[in-house]
C-alpha positions in Angstrom: 7.8 45.6 7.9 10.4 43.7 9.9 7.7 41.6 11.6 6.3 40.5 8.2 9.7 39.5 7.0 10.3 37.6 10.2 7.0 35.8 9.9 7.6 34.9 6.3 11.1 33.7 7.2 9.9 31.4 10.0 7.0 30.2 7.9 9.4 29.3 5.1 11.5 27.2 7.4 8.5 25.2 8.6 7.7 24.3 5.1 11.3 23.3 4.4 11.2 20.9 7.4 7.9 19.5 6.2 9.1 19.1 2.7 12.1 17.0 3.8 9.8 14.8 5.9 7.2 14.6 3.1 9.9 13.7 0.6 11.3 11.0 2.9 7.7 9.6 3.4 7.1 9.5 -0.4 10.4 7.7 -1.0 9.4 5.1 1.7 6.0 4.7 0.0 7.7 4.1 -3.3 9.5 1.2 -1.7 6.7 -0.1 0.6 3.8 -0.2 -1.9 5.5 -2.6 -4.4 6.6 -4.7 -1.4 3.1 -5.0 -0.1 1.7 -5.9 -3.5 4.3 -8.6 -4.0 3.7 -9.9 -0.5 0.0 -10.1 -1.0 0.4 -11.9 -4.3 2.7 -14.4 -2.6 0.1 -15.1 0.0 -2.7 -15.3 -2.6 -0.7 -18.1 -4.4 -0.5 -20.0 -1.1 -4.2 -19.4 -0.4 -5.1 -20.7 -3.9 -3.1 -23.9 -3.2 -5.0 -24.5 0.0 -8.3 -23.6 -1.6 -7.6 -26.3 -4.1 -6.7 -28.8 -1.4 -9.9 -28.0 0.5 -12.0 -28.4 -2.7 -10.3 -31.8 -3.4 -11.2 -32.9 0.2 -14.8 -31.8 -0.4 -14.5 -29.0 2.0 -16.2 -26.7 -0.5 -17.4 -24.0 1.9 -13.9 -23.6 3.2 -12.5 -23.5 -0.3 -15.1 -20.8 -1.3 -14.2 -18.7 1.7 -10.5 -18.9 0.9 -11.3 -17.9 -2.7 -13.2 -14.9 -1.4 -10.2 -13.9 0.6 -8.1 -14.2 -2.6 -10.5 -11.9 -4.4 -10.3 -9.4 -1.5 -6.5 -9.5 -1.6 -6.7 -8.8 -5.4 -8.9 -5.9 -4.7 -6.5 -4.6 -2.1 -3.6 -5.0 -4.6 -5.6 -2.9 -7.1 -5.9 -0.1 -4.6 -2.3 -0.4 -3.6 -1.2 -0.3 -7.3 -3.4 2.9 -7.8 -1.7 4.4 -4.8 1.7 3.5 -6.1 0.9 5.0 -9.5 -0.1 8.3 -7.9 3.0 8.4 -5.7 5.4 7.8 -8.7 3.4 10.2 -10.9 
């Protein structure tokens, strides 16, 4: 009976340690995810500016590729937003 108590006690401490680390990681994600989304949106605005410039210079293929990159970033932002929603509950 003493062995079971000892095992349970040690097991409990391992979870406490993991919980503190998990809580810290979740708090970090709550900060990082909005930052990443905002960062991507800032880049997307800059990309849009340069896609427009490329299109004005008749570099249409380059403009189209930059626009595809913007769409990919928007998709990434959607995934990051979903991740943030799940983290904040």
